[in-house]
Structures are given as C-alpha cells and as structure tokens.
C-alpha positions as CSV (number, residue, x, y, z in Angstrom):
1,M,13.4,-54.0,-2.0
2,N,17.1,-53.4,-1.3
3,R,19.1,-55.6,1.1
4,F,19.2,-53.0,3.9
5,L,15.4,-52.4,4.0
6,H,14.7,-56.1,3.9
7,G,17.0,-56.6,6.9
8,I,15.3,-53.9,8.9
9,L,11.9,-55.6,8.3
10,V,13.2,-59.0,9.3
11,L,14.3,-57.6,12.6
12,A,11.2,-55.5,13.3
13,L,9.9,-58.1,15.8
14,T,10.2,-55.9,18.9
15,A,10.3,-52.2,19.7
16,L,12.0,-50.0,17.0
17,V,14.4,-47.3,18.2
18,T,15.7,-44.3,16.3
19,V,18.9,-42.5,17.0
20,D,17.2,-39.9,19.2
21,A,16.3,-42.7,21.7
22,I,19.7,-44.2,22.0
23,A,21.5,-43.6,25.4
24,A,25.2,-43.0,25.8
25,D,25.7,-46.7,26.6
26,V,25.0,-49.2,23.8
27,A,25.6,-52.9,24.0
28,V,25.6,-55.2,21.0
29,R,25.4,-59.0,21.4
30,A,26.5,-61.3,18.7
31,K,26.3,-65.0,18.2
32,K,29.7,-64.6,16.6
33,L,31.8,-61.6,17.1
34,Y,34.8,-60.9,14.8
35,T,37.0,-58.5,16.6
36,M,40.0,-58.8,14.2
37,E,42.2,-58.8,17.4
38,G,42.2,-62.6,17.7
39,D,39.9,-65.6,17.3
40,P,36.2,-64.8,16.8
41,I,34.1,-64.8,20.0
42,T,31.1,-67.0,20.2
43,N,28.2,-65.2,22.1
44,G,30.2,-62.0,22.2
45,V,29.3,-58.6,23.6
46,V,30.5,-55.1,22.8
47,V,29.7,-52.2,25.1
48,I,30.1,-48.7,23.7
49,R,30.2,-45.6,25.9
50,D,30.6,-42.0,24.6
51,G,31.3,-43.2,21.1
52,K,34.3,-45.5,22.2
53,I,34.4,-49.2,22.8
54,A,34.4,-49.7,26.6
55,A,34.3,-53.5,26.9
56,V,34.4,-56.5,24.6
57,G,34.3,-60.2,25.3
58,Q,32.1,-63.2,25.9
59,A,28.7,-62.5,27.3
60,A,29.5,-64.2,30.6
61,S,32.5,-61.9,31.2
62,V,31.1,-58.6,30.1
63,N,28.9,-56.5,32.4
64,I,26.2,-54.7,30.4
65,P,25.2,-51.4,32.1
66,K,21.6,-51.5,33.3
67,D,20.6,-48.4,31.3
68,A,22.3,-49.6,28.1
69,K,20.3,-50.0,24.9
70,V,20.9,-53.6,23.9
71,F,20.9,-54.9,20.3
72,D,21.3,-58.5,18.9
73,A,22.8,-59.7,15.7
74,E,23.9,-63.0,14.2
75,I,27.4,-61.7,13.1
76,V,29.1,-58.5,14.2
77,T,32.3,-57.2,12.6
78,P,34.2,-53.9,12.9
79,G,32.9,-51.2,10.6
80,L,34.3,-51.9,7.2
81,V,37.2,-49.7,5.9
82,D,37.3,-49.0,2.1
83,A,41.0,-48.3,1.5
84,H,40.4,-46.4,-1.8
85,A,37.2,-45.0,-3.0
86,T,35.8,-41.9,-4.8
87,V,32.4,-42.0,-3.1
88,G,31.3,-38.5,-2.2
89,L,33.1,-37.1,-5.2
90,T,31.4,-39.5,-7.6
91,G,27.7,-39.2,-7.0
92,I,24.9,-41.8,-7.3
93,L,23.4,-40.2,-10.4
94,N,26.5,-40.6,-12.6
95,Q,25.7,-37.3,-14.3
96,K,28.0,-34.3,-14.9
97,Q,26.7,-32.3,-12.0
98,D,27.6,-34.9,-9.4
99,Q,31.0,-36.0,-10.8
100,D,33.8,-34.1,-9.1
101,Q,36.4,-36.8,-9.0
102,L,38.6,-35.6,-11.9
103,E,39.8,-32.3,-13.1
104,H,41.4,-32.5,-16.6
105,S,42.8,-29.0,-17.0
106,D,46.3,-29.9,-15.7
107,P,48.1,-33.3,-15.5
108,I,49.8,-32.3,-12.2
109,Q,47.5,-30.9,-9.6
110,P,48.4,-32.2,-6.1
111,Q,46.9,-29.0,-4.5
112,L,43.3,-30.2,-5.2
113,R,41.7,-31.1,-1.9
114,A,39.2,-33.9,-1.4
115,I,37.4,-32.0,1.3
116,D,36.5,-29.2,-1.1
117,A,34.8,-31.7,-3.5
118,Y,33.1,-34.1,-1.1
119,N,29.3,-34.1,-0.8
120,A,28.3,-35.6,2.6
121,H,24.6,-35.7,1.4
122,D,25.1,-37.7,-1.7
123,P,22.9,-40.8,-1.5
124,L,25.9,-43.0,-2.6
125,V,27.5,-42.3,0.8
126,E,24.5,-43.7,2.6
127,W,24.3,-46.6,0.1
128,V,27.8,-47.9,0.8
129,R,27.2,-47.5,4.6
130,Q,24.2,-49.7,4.3
131,F,26.5,-52.6,3.5
132,G,28.6,-51.9,6.6
133,V,31.2,-49.5,5.3
134,T,31.9,-46.9,8.0
135,T,35.3,-45.4,6.9
136,V,36.6,-44.6,3.4
137,N,39.8,-43.2,2.0
138,T,38.1,-41.2,-0.7
139,G,39.1,-38.4,-3.1
140,H,40.4,-37.6,-6.5
141,A,40.3,-40.5,-8.9
142,P,43.0,-42.1,-11.1
143,G,43.0,-40.4,-14.5
144,E,45.6,-37.6,-14.3
145,L,49.3,-37.9,-13.6
146,I,48.7,-36.3,-10.2
147,S,45.0,-36.0,-9.8
148,G,44.8,-34.5,-6.3
149,Q,44.4,-35.5,-2.7
150,T,42.4,-38.1,-0.9
151,M,41.0,-37.9,2.7
152,I,39.8,-40.3,5.3
153,I,36.2,-39.9,6.5
154,K,33.4,-41.7,8.3
155,T,30.3,-42.3,6.2
156,R,28.2,-40.0,8.4
157,G,27.5,-36.4,9.2
158,N,25.9,-33.3,7.7
159,T,29.2,-31.8,6.5
160,V,32.6,-33.1,5.6
161,E,33.9,-31.9,9.0
162,D,31.5,-34.1,10.9
163,G,33.1,-37.4,9.8
164,L,36.6,-36.3,9.0
165,I,39.5,-38.4,10.3
166,R,42.3,-37.0,8.1
167,E,42.1,-34.1,5.8
168,T,45.0,-35.2,3.6
169,A,45.5,-38.9,3.5
170,T,47.4,-39.4,0.3
171,V,48.4,-37.7,-2.9
172,A,47.0,-39.7,-5.8
173,V,49.2,-40.4,-8.8
174,T,48.3,-42.4,-11.9
175,L,50.9,-44.4,-13.9
176,A,48.4,-46.0,-16.3
177,K,46.9,-45.6,-19.7
178,S,44.1,-43.5,-18.3
179,A,46.6,-40.7,-17.5
180,R,48.3,-40.7,-20.8
181,K,47.1,-38.1,-23.4
182,G,46.6,-38.4,-27.1
183,G,47.8,-36.1,-29.8
184,D,50.4,-33.5,-28.8
185,K,49.3,-33.3,-25.2
186,S,51.6,-34.4,-22.3
187,P,52.1,-36.9,-20.9
188,G,51.7,-39.1,-23.9
189,T,54.1,-41.9,-23.0
190,R,55.5,-43.7,-19.9
191,G,58.8,-42.0,-20.3
192,K,57.2,-38.6,-20.3
193,M,55.1,-39.4,-17.3
194,M,58.1,-40.4,-15.2
195,S,60.1,-37.4,-16.5
196,M,57.3,-35.0,-15.4
197,L,57.1,-36.6,-12.0
198,R,60.9,-36.4,-11.4
199,E,60.9,-32.8,-12.6
200,A,58.1,-31.9,-10.1
201,F,60.0,-33.5,-7.2
202,V,63.3,-32.0,-8.1
203,Q,61.6,-28.6,-8.3
204,T,60.0,-29.2,-5.0
205,Q,63.3,-30.1,-3.4
206,A,64.7,-26.7,-4.6
207,Y,61.5,-25.0,-3.3
208,M,62.0,-26.6,0.1
209,R,65.5,-25.3,0.4
210,K,64.3,-21.8,-0.5
211,R,61.4,-22.0,1.9
212,D,63.8,-23.0,4.7
213,S,66.2,-20.1,3.9
214,K,66.7,-17.6,6.7
215,D,67.5,-15.0,4.1
216,P,64.3,-13.1,3.3
217,E,65.5,-12.3,-0.2
218,K,66.1,-16.0,-1.0
219,K,62.9,-17.3,0.6
220,A,60.5,-18.7,-1.9
221,D,56.9,-17.5,-2.1
222,L,54.2,-19.9,-1.1
223,D,53.3,-22.5,-3.9
224,F,50.4,-24.7,-3.2
225,K,51.5,-27.4,-5.6
226,K,55.0,-27.6,-4.2
227,E,53.8,-27.4,-0.6
228,I,51.8,-30.7,-0.8
229,L,54.6,-32.4,-2.7
230,A,57.0,-31.2,0.0
231,S,54.8,-33.0,2.5
232,V,55.3,-36.2,0.5
233,L,59.1,-35.7,0.4
234,R,59.0,-35.1,4.2
235,K,57.1,-38.4,4.6
236,E,54.1,-36.7,6.1
237,V,51.8,-37.8,3.4
238,P,52.1,-41.0,1.3
239,L,52.0,-41.1,-2.5
240,M,49.3,-43.5,-3.6
241,V,50.3,-44.6,-7.1
242,T,47.8,-46.4,-9.3
243,A,49.9,-48.7,-11.4
244,D,48.6,-52.0,-12.8
245,R,51.2,-53.1,-15.4
246,A,54.4,-54.7,-14.1
247,N,56.6,-52.0,-15.7
248,D,54.5,-49.2,-14.2
249,I,54.8,-50.9,-10.8
250,A,58.5,-51.0,-11.3
251,N,58.6,-47.3,-12.2
252,A,56.7,-46.5,-9.0
253,L,59.1,-48.5,-6.9
254,R,62.1,-46.8,-8.6
255,L,60.7,-43.3,-8.0
256,A,60.0,-44.0,-4.3
257,K,63.6,-45.3,-3.9
258,E,65.0,-42.3,-5.7
259,F,63.1,-39.6,-3.7
260,D,62.7,-41.6,-0.5
261,F,59.0,-41.1,0.1
262,Q,56.3,-43.4,1.5
263,L,54.6,-45.3,-1.3
264,I,51.3,-47.1,-1.4
265,L,50.7,-49.2,-4.5
266,D,47.1,-49.0,-5.8
267,G,45.4,-51.2,-8.3
268,A,48.5,-53.4,-8.9
269,A,46.8,-55.9,-11.2
270,E,50.2,-57.4,-12.2
271,S,51.6,-57.3,-8.7
272,H,51.7,-61.1,-8.7
273,L,54.6,-60.7,-11.2
274,M,56.4,-58.3,-8.9
275,I,56.2,-60.1,-5.6
276,D,59.9,-60.1,-4.7
277,E,60.4,-56.4,-5.7
278,I,57.3,-55.2,-3.7
279,K,58.2,-57.2,-0.7
280,A,61.8,-56.0,-0.7
281,A,60.6,-52.4,-0.9
282,G,58.2,-53.0,2.1
283,V,55.3,-51.4,0.2
284,P,51.7,-52.2,0.9
285,V,49.1,-52.8,-1.8
286,I,45.5,-51.6,-2.1
287,L,44.4,-54.1,-4.7
288,H,42.0,-53.4,-7.6
289,P,38.4,-54.5,-7.1
290,T,38.3,-58.3,-7.5
291,M,35.4,-58.1,-10.0
292,A,36.8,-55.2,-12.1
293,R,36.7,-55.9,-15.8
294,Y,39.9,-57.5,-16.9
295,Y,40.9,-55.7,-20.0
296,G,43.5,-53.0,-20.9
297,D,45.9,-52.4,-18.0
298,L,44.0,-55.1,-16.0
299,Q,44.1,-57.8,-18.7
300,N,46.6,-59.9,-16.5
301,A,44.7,-59.4,-13.3
302,S,43.7,-62.4,-11.2
303,M,41.1,-63.1,-8.5
304,E,43.8,-64.9,-6.6
305,T,46.2,-61.9,-6.4
306,A,45.1,-61.0,-2.9
307,T,46.0,-64.5,-1.7
308,T,49.3,-64.4,-3.5
309,L,50.3,-61.1,-1.9
310,R,49.1,-62.2,1.6
311,D,51.0,-65.5,1.4
312,A,54.1,-63.6,0.5
313,G,53.8,-61.4,3.6
314,I,52.7,-58.3,1.8
315,L,50.1,-56.1,3.5
316,V,47.1,-55.9,1.2
317,A,43.7,-54.2,1.4
318,M,40.7,-54.3,-0.9
319,Q,39.1,-51.2,-2.5
320,S,35.9,-50.2,-4.3
321,G,38.0,-48.2,-6.7
322,F,37.0,-45.9,-9.6
323,E,35.7,-46.8,-13.0
324,D,34.9,-44.5,-15.9
325,Y,31.6,-46.3,-16.5
326,V,28.6,-47.1,-14.3
327,P,28.6,-47.8,-11.4
328,K,31.8,-45.8,-11.0
329,T,32.3,-47.2,-7.5
330,R,31.8,-50.7,-6.1
331,V,31.2,-52.2,-2.6
332,V,34.2,-53.6,-0.8
333,L,32.1,-56.2,1.0
334,F,31.4,-58.0,-2.3
335,E,34.9,-57.5,-3.7
336,A,36.3,-59.1,-0.5
337,A,33.8,-61.9,-0.8
338,I,35.1,-63.0,-4.2
339,A,38.7,-62.9,-2.8
340,A,37.6,-65.1,0.1
341,A,36.3,-67.7,-2.4
342,N,39.6,-67.5,-4.4
343,G,42.0,-68.6,-1.6
344,L,41.9,-65.8,0.9
345,G,39.3,-67.4,3.2
346,F,36.7,-65.7,5.4
347,E,39.0,-64.1,8.0
348,G,41.7,-63.2,5.5
349,A,39.2,-61.4,3.3
350,L,37.7,-59.7,6.2
351,R,41.1,-58.4,7.2
352,T,41.5,-56.7,3.8
353,I,38.4,-54.5,4.5
354,T,39.0,-54.0,8.3
355,I,42.3,-54.1,10.2
356,D,44.7,-54.4,7.3
357,A,43.1,-51.6,5.4
358,A,43.3,-49.5,8.6
359,K,47.0,-50.3,9.0
360,I,47.8,-49.2,5.4
361,L,46.0,-45.9,6.0
362,D,47.7,-45.6,9.5
363,I,44.4,-45.3,11.3
364,D,44.4,-48.7,13.0
365,D,44.6,-46.9,16.4
366,R,41.0,-45.8,15.8
367,V,39.3,-48.2,13.5
368,G,39.6,-51.6,11.8
369,S,39.1,-53.8,14.9
370,I,37.0,-54.1,17.9
371,A,39.1,-53.2,20.9
372,V,38.7,-51.2,24.1
373,G,39.4,-47.5,23.4
374,K,38.8,-47.6,19.7
375,D,35.9,-45.9,17.9
376,G,32.5,-47.5,18.3
377,D,32.1,-48.5,14.7
378,L,30.3,-51.8,14.1
379,A,28.6,-53.6,11.3
380,L,25.7,-56.0,12.2
381,Y,24.7,-58.9,9.9
382,D,21.9,-61.5,9.9
383,G,24.2,-64.1,8.5
384,D,27.6,-64.6,6.8
385,P,28.5,-61.1,5.5
386,F,30.0,-62.6,2.4
387,E,26.9,-64.5,1.4
388,Y,24.7,-62.5,-1.0
389,T,21.6,-63.6,0.8
390,S,22.7,-62.1,4.1
391,H,21.9,-58.5,5.0
392,C,23.6,-55.7,6.9
393,V,20.9,-55.0,9.5
394,G,22.6,-52.2,11.4
395,V,25.6,-49.9,11.4
396,L,27.0,-48.0,14.3
397,I,29.4,-45.1,13.8
398,D,31.0,-43.6,16.9
399,G,28.4,-45.6,18.9
400,Q,25.4,-44.2,17.2
401,F,23.0,-45.4,14.6
402,E,22.4,-42.9,11.8
403,P,19.4,-40.7,11.8
404,G,16.4,-42.1,10.0
405,E,17.5,-45.7,10.5
406,T,15.8,-48.1,12.9
407,Y,17.0,-51.3,14.6
408,K,15.8,-54.0,17.0
409,Q,16.2,-53.2,20.6
410,I,16.2,-56.0,23.2
411,D,14.5,-55.1,26.4
C-alpha cells in the first residue's frame, strides 16, 4: 500500500468528503502550521475562500465561518514547489510512448513548447501530488544544447490550461556531457557548445534589429527560434542552464554577462567551488537532486552543497530533476529531507521546496507561502514531512481537494 492511501485510511475515522461536497469556504487546522512567512504557528488555522487564502493565524484569533468545511492535520505546509521537473513530459511507464521530454533532431530548438508535450492525465502527475507537490516548473529536459521551454503548472486539471500559471517559464540550455555529441556531430566539445550559443544570440540580436525596423523591405520574417531567444535577451524569459562542472558554470556566467540576460543555474554540482563567482553575479541555483548518483559530471557533488550555498547568501531551491534511467523523476520532498539532515535543517530545507523555489521562478506572489491573498495550496501531513514514516494525508490546490480523493472532515 502506498503512503498516500495509508494516510487516507488512518484518517478515515469520521465522515469522508469528496470534492463535490466541499463548500466555497474551507478551514484547515494544524497542530503546527508552517507558513514560510515567519515562525511556525502552533494550533494554527488557514481559511480559504474562492480558492484564495482569506485568513491565517492561531486558532484563537481566526474566525472560522459557520458553513466552512473543517479539516485537521498534524502538520500543514504550503503546497510544495518543484523548481525543475520533467513530470508530464516524462510518463510513469518509462516507455517510448510516454517520453516527450527530449527531441534529438536538432541541438538548438528553443521553439519547442512544454505546453504542447504535457500530459495532464499521466499518473506521474498525480503521484508527485500525493506527496504534497502542487506546483512544478516542468518541460524539456537537459540533453540538448537548447532543448526547449519549460512552463509552470499546478498538478491538477483535465488539460494543461486548467493548471497553467506561466506558459513559458524558462528556456532550457545544457552545458554538460549529455548535450555533447559523438562522432562528427555538433556540438562535440565545450568550445563548440559555447560557439553555437554565441552565434545563436548574435543572430538573434540582428534579427531583433530587423524586426524593429520601420522599413518594410528590411523587416525580418517571423522566426520562431529567434523569437523565443529574443525574449531571453529582452529579459522576459530566464535562461535556465544545466551546468554541473565548475568550468561549465563559469561558461554560463560568462555568457550571461556578455549578453546581459537573466540566468538561473541548474544542477550546479560543483557550485560549492564557484561560490564567490555565483554570488557576485547574483544568480540563483536550482540544485541537483540530493540523492542523484554522483558520477560523471556529478562526481564532485555533495549533499551539503545546499547548505553551503544558503550560508553564502545564494538563493537556492531543490528539484526533482531528470535522469536518463528509471525513475526519470524524483520527489522533491525526499530530496529536501536529505539536505535537511546534511546541515540545512528543517525550515531551511522546507524553504527550498516552497518560498525560495517560488522566488526563483518569480511566482512567490501566488504560491510558496501561506499568506492572505495567495493561492489556497496546502499540503497536510500526519507527522514530520521529512520523516519517511509520515504521510501526506491531503492536498488542496486553489482551495479544492482533487476529484477522487477523500479526507477527514471535522463536524
């Protein structure tokens, strides 16, 4: 029996309620409430109205509406935010028909949209939600020089539009061995990778000038590749660069300085060797999964890197990431738990999968913490979320439990 179903059975002591029975007002009471807006609240209450948080505080100070549906939990946190995933493009079967995360026909393909490849019905989406993950930055995986776009979406809905927060969140670039080709194919070396990226950006700059021309004869025709790269150069969309080796991280920082775009470092296994440079550049880091296998580009990775980055004042988030072997995606709850045990501590680790992840993705006005006006996304646990024996016993997204799931209601 999986963790989620076990948690449901443990709580089935009173009336069970499905989503169809939930009123507009929902109240969740927690023995300990982690809002990520300050100190945790003992005996806390969150009231959600019309999908938004309407009140939060200690039970004695929060008025629960008389007609609200009330639910109890030991621990309540914001819905978890996975800062980089491929869920919805990588499917649960790990077979060819449900693997849409990588297109290998072209090393430079920024025009590939995550929304066109995402499968809202894949069981893997529901599976990660059952651990408390309510928001993911998901899309094309590392493995090509520019593999495509990512998007930000809630782990709910019948179609991609139902949970969509941002259609184009980042453009995904890979400066790693996985994107280098063998034989006579390009790119085959680091120098060629950087040369191809510079050429693409220089060509995009020329394209932008022609697109802005008022002379119809000089105006460039629409080019999908260059349009999305132009949005990067205009700082409308960040470039998320997967780079683990120190020299690849240095190349990413140099490219960002040269073309003045917004950079997010991804993976960054050897970022502990580049602390001063990363901090000086003001670049956030979406760190590799803590329990990833430490070989190849990750051979100098460390379970303490999240702590090292945090202590240096660098904004860091955890990710489930992408692997070319089963399970292809991980669970950020477990990855953060290992970081917590390696110096980050409980609340520091929780920040990497809630508010700090939301800040890096620039969605902290909506998710990542429990505050009035934000989306009603909560994760309910029957114990310490980072303890393997604890269970996620309920997930609310926009103030609603998902169809087919049942939870304890307190009369």
